[in-house]
N, C-alpha and C positions, 0 to 999 in steps of 0.2 A: 031843191033852195036850199037846201041843210045842206048838203055836201059840196055844193057849189061853195059855199062860205068857207068849210071847212079846207076846200082848194085855195079858196085867196087867203085864208089866215094862216094856211103852211108856206105858202110863196113869202106871205111878209116876211113872217118870222125867219126865212134862210135868206131871206134880202136884208133880213138887220142883221143877221150873227153875220152874213158873206163884209156888210161896211163894218163891223164891230174887227171882224178879224183883219179887214184892211188895214184900220188906216191902227190896229195894233201890231202889224208888219211895217206898216210906213215908218211907224215911230222908232221901232226898234233896229231896223235900217238904217235908222238916222243917229239913234245912239250909239249904233256897234258897228259904224263903218269903218275901217278900215282906209287909210289914208295911202293910197300908193304915189310912192315917190317917183315924180315923171321922170327922172334919168335910169330908173331901171330899167326899163323898155329901150331909152338911148344904146345903156353900157350889153344890152343883149343884143340887140342888133350892130356892136363893135368886137364882141366875138363871136370867131366863127363858126360857132354850130353845131362845132363835133360831140359835143355833151360827152366828152369822154373821162371825163371825171378825175381825170391827171391833175387838175388843181387841186385836189381836195374835196371838191363838193361836189353835189348831185346834177350833173349838167350844165351849161351854161348862165340857164334860170339861178340856179341855186348860188353859185357863183357871184353871178351878181349882186343879188342880197347878199353875201359874204362880204361885198366889196363895201358897198353902202353901211355895214356895220364895223370898218374898219379892218378887214383885209388885205394883205398885200396885192397892188393891180399888177403883177408882175409871175404871176402865176397862171397863167394858159401859156402854156411854149407850141402847141398848135399855131396861137397867135401870133406868137411872134414880142419883137418890140413894134413892130407896129399897132398892136390892137394894143399892147400898156400904153400907147403915147395917146392912140385915141381914147382912152378909158381915163387916162390923166389929161386931158383938155376937156372930158368929159365933168370931170369934179372939180374943175378948176384947181389940181396939184401938178407939182415937177412930176417930170416921165419918170419910175422904176427900168433899170434896165435888167432885160433878162435873158438870165444863165441859161443861154439852150443847149437840154442835154438829150441825145442819142437813149435807144433803148443797146445790148450788147448782152447776148448770149453765153453765159461761159459754161460754153462745152464744145470742146471738138472731135470727138470723140465719133460716131460716124458710125464705121468701118472703122477703126480703129481699137473701137470698144465690146469685149468680153460680152458676147449674149449667151443667157442662158438655157434657153428655150426662139422655135421663131413662134412669133402672136401673129396670127391669123383672122383676128376679131375686129371690131366696129374699130375703123380709123380716127383715134382719138385720146389724146395721151390719158384725161382722169379717166376716161371707162378699161382702158390699160391696164392703168395704176391697180384701180379699182378690182377689176376680175383677174388681175392674178399675182396679183401678192406683190403691189411696185413696179410690174412691167417687166419686159423682157433681159434686158441688161443688166448685166452680174455688178457694175457702178449701182451704187442706186442715188448717185447724184448726173450722171450722163438724160444726156436729151435725148426721148424716147423716139422725136425725129414723126409725131402723127398728125402736126400740121396746124395741131389746135389755133396756136399764137395765130398761124399765117392767116386761119379765117377769122381771127378778133382783130385786126390790122386793116383800120377803115383808109388807109392809107398807102396799101399797096410796097411798106414797106419790109414786110417779112416773105421769105422764103425755105425750101429748103435744098440742100447742097450737101449731098453724099450721105442722107441721113441725118442733119444736121440743118435748126433751125438757124437762118442767121441774117442780118439785121443792114440794109442801106442804108446809111447812115447820111445819105445825100436825100432819103427820100422821107425818112423816121423824120416824126414830129416830137416827138416826146410827150406824146400823149397817155402812157401806161399799158392801155387793153392791153398787151402782151404782158408788164408782169401778172397781172392782175388771173390774166387767160390760164400760164404757165401753174401746173399743178407739183411741180419738180420745183418752184421759188428758183431757179436759175437765171433767171432773164433780170437783170438788174439797167440800173440809167447811169450813165456817165457822163463828162461832160461833152459838149460838140469834138471840140477840140482837141480831145484825145485820144492821141493816136495809137499812142504802146498800150496792151492790151493782155491779158491774162483770160485766158477760154478755160478755164476749167474751178469746176463749184467740192471737188472729193474733198474731204478732211481725212483717212483713211493713211495711213502709214506705208510710207516709199512702196514697202516690203509688197504691199497689199496693190498698190496701186499700180507697180512694175504685174503682177497676175491680171488686173480683170480689163486694164487700158495702155494700147502703146502709146496714149498722147497724153496720160493726166500728170499733175503736179505733183513728185513725190518728195516736195517737202526738204528741198536737201539747205535753201536757205541762197544758192550762191550768186543767184540772184541779186538778195538784200543786201552781201557785203557787197558787190561789186557796182551796186547805185550810189553816183558819186551824190547825191539830191537826198538817202539818204530817205526815202520815197517807197522805199516798196518793203512790206512788215511780213509776219509769218505770224499767222494765227491758226491755231492748230492741223500745223501740217501742211495748211496751203500761204503759197502768195498771195498777197494783195495789193493792190497800189494805192495809194495816198494823192491823188490827181490835185490835193493841193499843194502837195511838195513836186510829185513830177512832171520833168522838161520837155518830157520827149525824146529823150538822147540815146534812147535803144540798146543803152550798154547791156540792159541785164537782156533784150534779146537777143545780143553778141552772146551772150556768158551762159546761157538757159544750156542746162545737158541735153536736156527731151525736145530742144528746138517748140517748144513749148507756148512760150511770147512771142506776141506779135505786133507787127508796126503797123496800120493798117494803109496808114500814107505809102509807104514802101511797095503794100501789095497792090494798093490803088495802081503806082503806078507801074509796076509790071504788065499790069490787066490790061491799062492803057497808055503802053507809052510814046511820048510827044514825038507826031508825024514832023 
C-alpha cells in the first residue's frame, strides 16, 4: 500500500511539474513571439527560387527579408523586371527597373595559351590550382578550362569551347554562381546589351604576354587611343571597358593589333546568318 501511494505521489508531482512548465512555455511563446510579416511569404513566392545569392543575400528568403528592411526591389537578376514588378505590387510601391547583367569570361586563351605541363588530375579548377601551384597554364590569369563554373551554373548558360569557359548570354540569368565558383576570379558581370568585350585579364607587360599567350592583351593602348567615346582605360597594362561610356561602335575591335577585342553581336550574326 505504501509503494502504491509513493507511485501516485510521484505521478502527481510529475503532472504538476508538467503543468507548470507548460504554463511557462505558453507564457514565453506569447512574450517572445516574433511577428511574421505576411508580405514575406508573398515576396518569396514572387521570387524565382534560384537561391543563387546574386542579390547579395543568402537565398530568396534572405532577399525577401532584406526587401522588407528597405533593400532595393530590383536586385533579382534571374527574375528580371517581371519579378521586380510583382514585388513592387506587393509592397504598394513603384516598380524599379532591373539592370540586366550577364556573366563574361575574361580569357580567350585555351589552345593559344602556353602550358607549363599537362595536368591529368581531378577535373576541377580549384583542385588543379591547389595541387599544381596555380594550375598548368603559364598565364596566371588564364581560364583553366576544367568546367567548375559550368557545373555551378543552374541554367545551362556555361560551356567549354576550345578549353575556355564561354557564356551563352541569351541563356545566362546573371545569378553570379559562376563568378563565385571561379578560383581565378576571371568571370565578371557586364551589361546584357554590351556587345564589345575584352576577353583577357592578364596584367603582365606586353613582352611577357607575348611569350605565354597568343591571344592576350599586350597593353599597347591602341584601343584606348582610338575610342571616340573615351570608354577604354588602361589599368596595369590591361585594357578595360567602361560600359557607362561604351557605345558598341566596334572601333576598338577593328584597331586591336592582336584581334583580341570582340563584338559578340557580330560573332552571333556570323554563327547564325539570316536565312
